[in-house]
MOPAC internal coordinates of N, CA, C and O (Angstrom, degrees):
PM7 1SCF
backbone

  N    0.0000 0     0.00 0     0.00 0    0    0    0
  C    1.4910 1     0.00 0     0.00 0    1    0    0
  C    1.5820 1   107.72 1     0.00 0    2    1    0
  O    1.2310 1   120.82 1   -55.03 1    3    2    1
  N    1.3133 1   116.03 1   124.97 1    3    2    1
  C    1.5391 1   121.38 1  -175.88 1    5    3    2
  C    1.5760 1   101.17 1   -92.40 1    6    5    3
  O    1.2310 1   123.75 1   -45.77 1    7    6    5
  N    1.3709 1   110.41 1   134.23 1    7    6    5
  C    1.4272 1   116.38 1   175.09 1    9    7    6
  C    1.4721 1   110.36 1  -117.44 1   10    9    7
  O    1.2310 1   120.02 1   -46.83 1   11   10    9
  N    1.4103 1   117.56 1   133.17 1   11   10    9
  C    1.4582 1   119.82 1  -179.82 1   13   11   10
  C    1.5602 1   104.88 1  -109.49 1   14   13   11
  O    1.2310 1   122.93 1   -23.92 1   15   14   13
  N    1.3712 1   111.99 1   156.08 1   15   14   13
  C    1.4734 1   116.36 1   178.96 1   17   15   14
  C    1.5131 1   114.10 1   -50.80 1   18   17   15
  O    1.2310 1   118.70 1   130.90 1   19   18   17
  N    1.3014 1   120.09 1   -49.10 1   19   18   17
  C    1.3884 1   119.29 1   178.64 1   21   19   18
  C    1.4839 1   117.13 1   -63.63 1   22   21   19
  O    1.2310 1   120.76 1   151.52 1   23   22   21
  N    1.2544 1   116.15 1   -28.48 1   23   22   21
  C    1.5179 1   121.66 1   174.66 1   25   23   22
  C    1.6345 1   107.30 1   -64.69 1   26   25   23
  O    1.2310 1   121.82 1   129.91 1   27   26   25
  N    1.3030 1   114.12 1   -50.09 1   27   26   25
  C    1.4468 1   114.79 1   179.03 1   29   27   26
  C    1.5431 1   115.86 1   -63.52 1   30   29   27
  O    1.2310 1   121.87 1   147.03 1   31   30   29
  N    1.3897 1   114.03 1   -32.97 1   31   30   29
  C    1.5465 1   117.08 1   175.69 1   33   31   30
  C    1.3813 1   114.64 1   -66.01 1   34   33   31
  O    1.2310 1   118.74 1   133.71 1   35   34   33
  N    1.4472 1   120.01 1   -46.29 1   35   34   33
  C    1.4373 1   125.45 1  -175.66 1   37   35   34
  C    1.4899 1   117.26 1  -103.72 1   38   37   35
  O    1.2310 1   122.59 1   170.11 1   39   38   37
  N    1.2827 1   112.65 1    -9.89 1   39   38   37
  C    1.5193 1   120.25 1  -178.87 1   41   39   38
  C    1.5180 1   111.18 1    73.29 1   42   41   39
  O    1.2310 1   121.17 1    18.98 1   43   42   41
  N    1.3931 1   115.37 1  -161.02 1   43   42   41
  C    1.4450 1   125.85 1  -179.73 1   45   43   42
  C    1.5368 1   106.33 1   -92.29 1   46   45   43
  O    1.2310 1   121.90 1   -32.77 1   47   46   45
  N    1.2978 1   113.97 1   147.23 1   47   46   45
  C    1.4801 1   117.15 1   168.17 1   49   47   46
  C    1.5169 1   106.48 1   -80.37 1   50   49   47
  O    1.2310 1   121.00 1   -10.37 1   51   50   49
  N    1.3758 1   115.70 1   169.63 1   51   50   49
  C    1.4104 1   122.08 1   171.10 1   53   51   50
  C    1.4734 1   115.21 1   -59.99 1   54   53   51
  O    1.2310 1   120.09 1   141.79 1   55   54   53
  N    1.2507 1   117.42 1   -38.21 1   55   54   53
  C    1.5121 1   124.14 1   175.62 1   57   55   54
  C    1.5198 1   106.40 1   -64.82 1   58   57   55
  O    1.2310 1   118.61 1   128.02 1   59   58   57
  N    1.2245 1   120.26 1   -51.98 1   59   58   57
  C    1.5565 1   119.82 1   177.73 1   61   59   58
  C    1.4196 1   113.61 1   -55.50 1   62   61   59
  O    1.2310 1   118.62 1   135.01 1   63   62   61
  N    1.3111 1   120.24 1   -44.99 1   63   62   61
  C    1.4440 1   122.80 1  -179.75 1   65   63   62
  C    1.5273 1   107.17 1   -66.20 1   66   65   63
  O    1.2310 1   118.10 1   136.90 1   67   66   65
  N    1.2558 1   121.23 1   -43.10 1   67   66   65
  C    1.5448 1   122.44 1   176.14 1   69   67   66
  C    1.4831 1   107.39 1   -55.52 1   70   69   67
  O    1.2310 1   121.28 1   127.75 1   71   70   69
  N    1.2209 1   115.15 1   -52.25 1   71   70   69
  C    1.4915 1   117.73 1  -170.63 1   73   71   70
  C    1.5637 1   110.80 1   -57.84 1   74   73   71
  O    1.2310 1   122.58 1   133.40 1   75   74   73
  N    1.2940 1   112.66 1   -46.60 1   75   74   73
  C    1.4974 1   117.85 1  -179.21 1   77   75   74
  C    1.5229 1   111.63 1   -68.86 1   78   77   75
  O    1.2310 1   116.24 1   147.98 1   79   78   77
  N    1.2970 1   124.74 1   -32.02 1   79   78   77
  C    1.3788 1   126.61 1   179.74 1   81   79   78
  C    1.5549 1   107.69 1   -75.32 1   82   81   79
  O    1.2310 1   119.86 1   132.17 1   83   82   81
  N    1.3017 1   117.88 1   -47.83 1   83   82   81
  C    1.4673 1   123.08 1  -171.56 1   85   83   82
  C    1.6324 1   111.84 1   -76.19 1   86   85   83
  O    1.2310 1   119.84 1   153.10 1   87   86   85
  N    1.2821 1   117.90 1   -26.90 1   87   86   85
  C    1.4387 1   118.61 1  -175.16 1   89   87   86
  C    1.5933 1   108.14 1   -91.46 1   90   89   87
  O    1.2310 1   120.38 1   178.29 1   91   90   89
  N    1.3963 1   116.87 1    -1.71 1   91   90   89
  C    1.4531 1   119.11 1  -179.15 1   93   91   90
  C    1.5286 1   117.79 1    89.86 1   94   93   91
  O    1.2310 1   119.43 1   176.34 1   95   94   93
  N    1.3507 1   118.70 1    -3.66 1   95   94   93
  C    1.4314 1   122.50 1  -177.35 1   97   95   94
  C    1.6239 1   107.05 1   -60.58 1   98   97   95
  O    1.2310 1   118.43 1   139.17 1   99   98   97
  N    1.2134 1   120.60 1   -40.83 1   99   98   97
  C    1.4701 1   122.16 1  -176.51 1  101   99   98
  C    1.5139 1   109.59 1   -61.39 1  102  101   99
  O    1.2310 1   120.91 1   141.00 1  103  102  101
  N    1.3449 1   115.86 1   -39.00 1  103  102  101
  C    1.4344 1   118.51 1   175.44 1  105  103  102
  C    1.5146 1   120.68 1   -61.45 1  106  105  103
  O    1.2310 1   125.61 1   165.50 1  107  106  105
  N    1.3256 1   106.82 1   -14.50 1  107  106  105
  C    1.5726 1   113.69 1  -178.42 1  109  107  106
  C    1.5278 1   113.49 1  -105.74 1  110  109  107
  O    1.2310 1   120.73 1  -174.29 1  111  110  109
  N    1.3681 1   116.21 1     5.71 1  111  110  109
  C    1.4451 1   119.90 1  -179.25 1  113  111  110
  C    1.5756 1   106.49 1   -79.61 1  114  113  111
  O    1.2310 1   124.25 1   -32.52 1  115  114  113
  N    1.3954 1   109.45 1   147.48 1  115  114  113
  C    1.4033 1   116.27 1   172.56 1  117  115  114
  C    1.5187 1   107.82 1   -79.01 1  118  117  115
  O    1.2310 1   119.71 1    -7.64 1  119  118  117
  N    1.3929 1   118.15 1   172.36 1  119  118  117
  C    1.4779 1   118.19 1  -176.55 1  121  119  118
  C    1.4750 1   113.29 1   -63.74 1  122  121  119
  O    1.2310 1   119.65 1   139.67 1  123  122  121
  N    1.3542 1   118.28 1   -40.33 1  123  122  121
  C    1.5082 1   123.28 1   170.11 1  125  123  122
  C    1.4871 1   115.30 1   -59.91 1  126  125  123
  O    1.2310 1   120.03 1   137.58 1  127  126  125
  N    1.3220 1   117.54 1   -42.42 1  127  126  125
  C    1.4923 1   121.86 1   175.89 1  129  127  126
  C    1.4720 1   109.46 1   -60.54 1  130  129  127
  O    1.2310 1   122.07 1   131.45 1  131  130  129
  N    1.3736 1   113.64 1   -48.55 1  131  130  129
  C    1.5396 1   121.45 1  -175.73 1  133  131  130
  C    1.5743 1   105.95 1   -57.77 1  134  133  131
  O    1.2310 1   118.67 1   138.74 1  135  134  133
  N    1.3273 1   120.14 1   -41.26 1  135  134  133
  C    1.4979 1   120.30 1  -175.07 1  137  135  134
  C    1.5606 1   102.47 1   -66.00 1  138  137  135
  O    1.2310 1   116.75 1   135.03 1  139  138  137
  N    1.2697 1   123.78 1   -44.97 1  139  138  137
  C    1.4593 1   122.97 1  -177.92 1  141  139  138
  C    1.4731 1   107.05 1   -61.80 1  142  141  139
  O    1.2310 1   120.21 1   133.58 1  143  142  141
  N    1.3030 1   117.20 1   -46.42 1  143  142  141
  C    1.4994 1   121.09 1  -176.68 1  145  143  142
  C    1.5050 1   111.07 1   -58.82 1  146  145  143
  O    1.2310 1   121.91 1   134.61 1  147  146  145
  N    1.3442 1   113.96 1   -45.39 1  147  146  145
  C    1.4745 1   117.03 1  -177.63 1  149  147  146
  C    1.5442 1   111.00 1   -65.33 1  150  149  147
  O    1.2310 1   121.38 1   146.61 1  151  150  149
  N    1.4044 1   114.97 1   -33.39 1  151  150  149
  C    1.4488 1   119.20 1   177.72 1  153  151  150
  C    1.5224 1   111.19 1   -67.20 1  154  153  151
  O    1.2310 1   120.84 1   139.80 1  155  154  153
  N    1.3903 1   116.01 1   -40.20 1  155  154  153
  C    1.4093 1   118.61 1   179.56 1  157  155  154
  C    1.4777 1   112.37 1   -69.28 1  158  157  155
  O    1.2310 1   119.91 1   152.88 1  159  158  157
  N    1.2966 1   117.78 1   -27.12 1  159  158  157
  C    1.5502 1   120.56 1   179.18 1  161  159  158
  C    1.6412 1   102.51 1   -71.93 1  162  161  159
  O    1.2310 1   121.33 1   132.29 1  163  162  161
  N    1.2914 1   115.06 1   -47.71 1  163  162  161
  C    1.4219 1   120.27 1  -174.17 1  165  163  162
  C    1.6306 1   110.79 1   -58.94 1  166  165  163
  O    1.2310 1   121.36 1   138.41 1  167  166  165
  N    1.3956 1   115.01 1   -41.59 1  167  166  165
  C    1.4218 1   122.73 1   176.79 1  169  167  166
  C    1.5524 1   108.50 1   -62.53 1  170  169  167
  O    1.2310 1   122.19 1   125.74 1  171  170  169
  N    1.4042 1   113.41 1   -54.26 1  171  170  169
  C    1.3802 1   121.61 1  -176.56 1  173  171  170
  C    1.6284 1   114.44 1   -55.92 1  174  173  171
  O    1.2310 1   122.98 1   143.16 1  175  174  173
  N    1.2354 1   111.88 1   -36.84 1  175  174  173
  C    1.4658 1   113.94 1  -173.27 1  177  175  174
  C    1.5906 1   112.61 1   -93.49 1  178  177  175
  O    1.2310 1   119.61 1  -173.75 1  179  178  177
  N    1.3021 1   118.35 1     6.25 1  179  178  177
  C    1.4579 1   121.27 1   179.39 1  181  179  178
  C    1.5734 1   110.67 1   -63.62 1  182  181  179
  O    1.2310 1   120.00 1   -28.19 1  183  182  181
  N    1.2780 1   117.61 1   151.81 1  183  182  181
  C    1.3588 1   124.84 1   179.87 1  185  183  182
  C    1.5218 1   111.86 1    53.20 1  186  185  183
  O    1.2310 1   121.31 1    50.77 1  187  186  185
  N    1.3536 1   115.10 1  -129.23 1  187  186  185
  C    1.3802 1   118.37 1  -171.86 1  189  187  186
  C    1.5562 1   110.92 1  -105.79 1  190  189  187
  O    1.2310 1   120.45 1  -167.57 1  191  190  189
  N    1.2350 1   116.75 1    12.43 1  191  190  189
  C    1.4477 1   121.69 1  -177.27 1  193  191  190
  C    1.5992 1   117.75 1   -53.56 1  194  193  191
  O    1.2310 1   121.37 1   146.05 1  195  194  193
  N    1.3171 1   114.98 1   -33.95 1  195  194  193
  C    1.4608 1   119.18 1  -178.82 1  197  195  194
  C    1.5374 1   111.05 1  -101.63 1  198  197  195
  O    1.2310 1   117.75 1  -178.96 1  199  198  197
  N    1.2722 1   121.88 1     1.04 1  199  198  197
  C    1.4218 1   126.22 1  -176.53 1  201  199  198
  C    1.5837 1   108.07 1   -49.97 1  202  201  199
  O    1.2310 1   121.53 1   126.30 1  203  202  201
  N    1.3584 1   114.68 1   -53.70 1  203  202  201
  C    1.4321 1   122.64 1  -175.74 1  205  203  202
  C    1.4504 1   107.97 1   -58.37 1  206  205  203
  O    1.2310 1   117.56 1   133.68 1  207  206  205
  N    1.2804 1   122.26 1   -46.32 1  207  206  205
  C    1.4110 1   127.42 1  -179.66 1  209  207  206
  C    1.5726 1   113.95 1   -62.85 1  210  209  207
  O    1.2310 1   122.49 1   139.39 1  211  210  209
  N    1.3713 1   112.83 1   -40.61 1  211  210  209
  C    1.4351 1   119.19 1   178.82 1  213  211  210
  C    1.4604 1   107.68 1   -68.06 1  214  213  211
  O    1.2310 1   119.76 1   134.81 1  215  214  213
  N    1.3376 1   118.06 1   -45.19 1  215  214  213
  C    1.4455 1   119.96 1   179.73 1  217  215  214
  C    1.5361 1   114.60 1   -57.98 1  218  217  215
  O    1.2310 1   122.70 1   137.54 1  219  218  217
  N    1.2606 1   112.44 1   -42.46 1  219  218  217
  C    1.4957 1   121.56 1   179.39 1  221  219  218
  C    1.6485 1   112.46 1   -61.78 1  222  221  219
  O    1.2310 1   122.59 1   137.63 1  223  222  221
  N    1.3202 1   112.65 1   -42.37 1  223  222  221
  C    1.4021 1   116.95 1   179.76 1  225  223  222
  C    1.4857 1   109.32 1   -73.81 1  226  225  223
  O    1.2310 1   117.33 1   145.95 1  227  226  225
  N    1.3602 1   122.68 1   -34.05 1  227  226  225
  C    1.4470 1   125.16 1   179.82 1  229  227  226
  C    1.5316 1   104.96 1   -69.16 1  230  229  227
  O    1.2310 1   118.71 1   133.24 1  231  230  229
  N    1.3293 1   120.07 1   -46.76 1  231  230  229
  C    1.5228 1   124.51 1   176.79 1  233  231  230
  C    1.5395 1   106.87 1   -47.14 1  234  233  231
  O    1.2310 1   121.82 1   120.44 1  235  234  233
  N    1.3373 1   114.13 1   -59.56 1  235  234  233
  C    1.4540 1   120.88 1  -168.03 1  237  235  234
  C    1.5184 1   107.38 1   -67.52 1  238  237  235
  O    1.2310 1   116.83 1   148.08 1  239  238  237
  N    1.3267 1   123.63 1   -31.92 1  239  238  237
  C    1.4030 1   122.89 1   174.70 1  241  239  238
  C    1.5884 1   111.23 1   -72.92 1  242  241  239
  O    1.2310 1   120.71 1   142.68 1  243  242  241
  N    1.2813 1   116.25 1   -37.32 1  243  242  241
  C    1.5193 1   119.28 1   177.72 1  245  243  242
  C    1.4838 1   109.57 1   -66.50 1  246  245  243
  O    1.2310 1   119.05 1   139.56 1  247  246  245
  N    1.3474 1   119.42 1   -40.44 1  247  246  245
  C    1.4617 1   126.11 1  -176.58 1  249  247  246
  C    1.6770 1   105.13 1   -64.12 1  250  249  247
  O    1.2310 1   121.65 1   137.76 1  251  250  249
  N    1.2693 1   114.45 1   -42.24 1  251  250  249
  C    1.4156 1   119.55 1  -175.16 1  253  251  250
  C    1.5820 1   105.91 1   -64.60 1  254  253  251
  O    1.2310 1   122.31 1   136.00 1  255  254  253
  N    1.3445 1   113.17 1   -44.00 1  255  254  253
  C    1.5628 1   117.58 1  -177.29 1  257  255  254
  C    1.3968 1   111.50 1   -64.79 1  258  257  255
  O    1.2310 1   120.02 1   143.29 1  259  258  257
  N    1.3960 1   117.58 1   -36.71 1  259  258  257
  C    1.5367 1   120.09 1   176.92 1  261  259  258
  C    1.4100 1   114.60 1   -77.09 1  262  261  259
  O    1.2310 1   119.55 1   140.32 1  263  262  261
  N    1.3634 1   118.46 1   -39.68 1  263  262  261
  C    1.4593 1   122.17 1  -169.54 1  265  263  262
  C    1.5144 1   116.39 1  -103.05 1  266  265  263
  O    1.2310 1   118.48 1   166.18 1  267  266  265
  N    1.2692 1   120.50 1   -13.82 1  267  266  265
  C    1.3902 1   128.18 1  -175.39 1  269  267  266
  C    1.5384 1   112.56 1    71.47 1  270  269  267
  O    1.2310 1   119.51 1  -164.24 1  271  270  269
  N    1.2295 1   118.55 1    15.76 1  271  270  269
  C    1.5104 1   123.37 1   177.17 1  273  271  270
  C    1.5326 1   107.42 1  -151.58 1  274  273  271
  O    1.2310 1   121.74 1   -18.27 1  275  274  273
  N    1.2756 1   114.27 1   161.73 1  275  274  273
  C    1.5952 1   117.34 1   178.40 1  277  275  274
  C    1.4037 1   109.94 1   -90.95 1  278  277  275
  O    1.2310 1   120.31 1   -38.20 1  279  278  277
  N    1.3779 1   117.02 1   141.80 1  279  278  277
  C    1.4289 1   120.52 1  -179.12 1  281  279  278
  C    1.4932 1   110.91 1   -64.04 1  282  281  279
  O    1.2310 1   120.55 1   -19.44 1  283  282  281
  N    1.3013 1   116.55 1   160.56 1  283  282  281
  C    1.5562 1   122.21 1   178.50 1  285  283  282
  C    1.4926 1   100.68 1   -89.36 1  286  285  283
  O    1.2310 1   124.31 1    -8.53 1  287  286  285
  N    1.4119 1   109.33 1   171.47 1  287  286  285
  C    1.5693 1   118.29 1  -174.56 1  289  287  286
  C    1.5510 1   106.53 1   -60.94 1  290  289  287
  O    1.2310 1   119.20 1   146.32 1  291  290  289
  N    1.3226 1   119.13 1   -33.68 1  291  290  289
  C    1.4437 1   118.77 1  -173.66 1  293  291  290
  C    1.5944 1   112.66 1   -73.72 1  294  293  291
  O    1.2310 1   120.90 1   150.27 1  295  294  293
  N    1.3223 1   115.87 1   -29.73 1  295  294  293
  C    1.3668 1   122.88 1   177.80 1  297  295  294
  C    1.4827 1   110.38 1   -74.74 1  298  297  295
  O    1.2310 1   119.03 1   147.78 1  299  298  297
  N    1.3076 1   119.46 1   -32.22 1  299  298  297
  C    1.5249 1   125.30 1   175.54 1  301  299  298
  C    1.4595 1   107.52 1   -68.96 1  302  301  299
  O    1.2310 1   119.79 1   137.00 1  303  302  301
  N    1.5205 1   118.00 1   -43.00 1  303  302  301
  C    1.3638 1   119.07 1  -175.00 1  305  303  302
  C    1.4796 1   115.02 1   -69.00 1  306  305  303
  O    1.2310 1   121.11 1   154.88 1  307  306  305
  N    1.3810 1   115.49 1   -25.12 1  307  306  305
  C    1.4668 1   120.86 1   178.06 1  309  307  306
  C    1.5982 1   110.31 1   -81.86 1  310  309  307
  O    1.2310 1   119.28 1   163.62 1  311  310  309
  N    1.2602 1   118.99 1   -16.38 1  311  310  309
  C    1.4493 1   120.25 1   178.28 1  313  311  310
  C    1.6071 1   113.80 1   -61.96 1  314  313  311
  O    1.2310 1   119.66 1   -45.19 1  315  314  313
  N    1.3112 1   118.25 1   134.81 1  315  314  313
  C    1.4603 1   116.09 1  -176.87 1  317  315  314
  C    1.4332 1   114.70 1   -80.91 1  318  317  315
  O    1.2310 1   116.81 1   -23.25 1  319  318  317
  N    1.3783 1   123.68 1   156.75 1  319  318  317
  C    1.4455 1   122.15 1   165.83 1  321  319  318
  C    1.4789 1   110.90 1   101.58 1  322  321  319
  O    1.2310 1   115.93 1   173.06 1  323  322  321
  N    1.2354 1   125.33 1    -6.94 1  323  322  321
  C    1.4845 1   123.44 1   179.96 1  325  323  322
  C    1.5604 1   108.29 1  -161.97 1  326  325  323
  O    1.2310 1   121.29 1   -16.09 1  327  326  325
  N    1.2921 1   115.14 1   163.91 1  327  326  325
  C    1.4264 1   123.03 1   176.24 1  329  327  326
  C    1.5601 1   107.95 1  -121.68 1  330  329  327
  O    1.2310 1   121.57 1   -45.81 1  331  330  329
  N    1.2729 1   114.60 1   134.19 1  331  330  329
  C    1.5515 1   116.41 1   174.33 1  333  331  330
  C    1.5060 1   105.26 1  -133.00 1  334  333  331
  O    1.2310 1   118.52 1   -56.29 1  335  334  333
  N    1.2771 1   120.43 1   123.71 1  335  334  333
  C    1.4825 1   121.43 1   176.68 1  337  335  334
  C    1.4981 1   116.74 1   -64.96 1  338  337  335
  O    1.2310 1   118.12 1   -21.81 1  339  338  337
  N    1.2442 1   121.18 1   158.19 1  339  338  337
  C    1.4003 1   120.98 1  -177.99 1  341  339  338
  C    1.6681 1   109.37 1   -71.93 1  342  341  339
  O    1.2310 1   122.56 1   155.57 1  343  342  341
  N    1.3606 1   112.70 1   -24.43 1  343  342  341
  C    1.4241 1   119.78 1   173.94 1  345  343  342
  C    1.5800 1   111.36 1   -66.83 1  346  345  343
  O    1.2310 1   119.89 1   143.10 1  347  346  345
  N    1.2603 1   117.81 1   -36.90 1  347  346  345
  C    1.4114 1   119.92 1  -178.14 1  349  347  346
  C    1.5065 1   116.47 1   -96.62 1  350  349  347
  O    1.2310 1   118.72 1   179.14 1  351  350  349
  N    1.3998 1   120.05 1    -0.86 1  351  350  349
  C    1.3664 1   124.59 1   173.18 1  353  351  350
  C    1.4839 1   119.59 1   -59.75 1  354  353  351
  O    1.2310 1   119.29 1   138.57 1  355  354  353
  N    1.3221 1   118.96 1   -41.43 1  355  354  353
  C    1.3741 1   120.99 1   172.30 1  357  355  354
  C    1.5387 1   119.18 1   -58.36 1  358  357  355
  O    1.2310 1   124.58 1   138.16 1  359  358  357
  N    1.2971 1   108.81 1   -41.84 1  359  358  357
  C    1.5633 1   122.08 1   175.42 1  361  359  358
  C    1.5614 1   111.71 1   -60.81 1  362  361  359
  O    1.2310 1   124.05 1   133.98 1  363  362  361
  N    1.4042 1   109.83 1   -46.02 1  363  362  361
  C    1.4516 1   115.25 1   176.91 1  365  363  362
  C    1.6187 1   113.87 1   -60.13 1  366  365  363
  O    1.2310 1   121.55 1   138.95 1  367  366  365
  N    1.2200 1   114.64 1   -41.05 1  367  366  365
  C    1.3929 1   121.96 1   177.96 1  369  367  366
  C    1.5678 1   110.35 1   -67.62 1  370  369  367
  O    1.2310 1   119.01 1   141.97 1  371  370  369
  N    1.3638 1   119.50 1   -38.03 1  371  370  369
  C    1.3920 1   122.24 1   176.28 1  373  371  370
  C    1.5453 1   110.71 1   -67.11 1  374  373  371
  O    1.2310 1   121.43 1   138.61 1  375  374  373
  N    1.3166 1   114.86 1   -41.39 1  375  374  373
  C    1.6032 1   120.70 1   175.47 1  377  375  374
  C    1.5270 1   109.84 1   -61.32 1  378  377  375
  O    1.2310 1   119.22 1   139.14 1  379  378  377
  N    1.3748 1   119.08 1   -40.86 1  379  378  377
  C    1.4788 1   120.54 1   179.46 1  381  379  378
  C    1.5734 1   108.59 1   -68.55 1  382  381  379
  O    1.2310 1   122.32 1   139.68 1  383  382  381
  N    1.3419 1   113.16 1   -40.32 1  383  382  381
  C    1.4058 1   114.24 1   177.00 1  385  383  382
  C    1.4596 1   120.18 1   -64.20 1  386  385  383
  O    1.2310 1   121.52 1   146.78 1  387  386  385
  N    1.3975 1   114.70 1   -33.22 1  387  386  385
  C    1.5004 1   122.44 1   172.81 1  389  387  386
  C    1.5131 1   111.97 1   -67.85 1  390  389  387
  O    1.2310 1   121.25 1   145.98 1  391  390  389
  N    1.3384 1   115.21 1   -34.02 1  391  390  389
  C    1.4771 1   120.77 1   176.43 1  393  391  390
  C    1.3994 1   113.78 1   -67.85 1  394  393  391
  O    1.2310 1   122.29 1   134.27 1  395  394  393
  N    1.4097 1   113.23 1   -45.73 1  395  394  393
  C    1.4689 1   119.38 1   175.75 1  397  395  394
  C    1.4961 1   113.02 1   -56.59 1  398  397  395
  O    1.2310 1   120.11 1   141.99 1  399  398  397
  N    1.3208 1   117.39 1   -38.01 1  399  398  397
  C    1.3976 1   121.65 1  -176.00 1  401  399  398
  C    1.5353 1   112.69 1   -72.50 1  402  401  399
  O    1.2310 1   121.54 1   160.25 1  403  402  401
  N    1.3606 1   114.65 1   -19.75 1  403  402  401
  C    1.5053 1   118.85 1  -179.83 1  405  403  402
  C    1.4922 1   109.01 1   -87.29 1  406  405  403
  O    1.2310 1   118.35 1   167.92 1  407  406  405
  N    1.2320 1   120.75 1   -12.08 1  407  406  405
  C    1.5275 1   121.42 1  -178.63 1  409  407  406
  C    1.4049 1   111.84 1   -73.25 1  410  409  407
  O    1.2310 1   120.10 1   180.00 1  411  410  409

């Protein structure tokens, strides 16, 4: 795993963490890489940095529970209280889907 200065300073975003967990990358990390990864998750999730991500995934999960389908990117963009980029939208749906599967 390649680490850049900005990544160590700001850590991983919620979408980056989800992508690496859901695509199996985390399962391929060595012990030392996993320690770095876990550190970057801790740094990234400090304070309120992941609040928007968590709110987006919760909104998507709630929408699915209420409507039986996942909201499209436009419906998520119209939701108040958080911002989710179009780039991160598919990963947020994948995260919500994985959580729905765990229930």
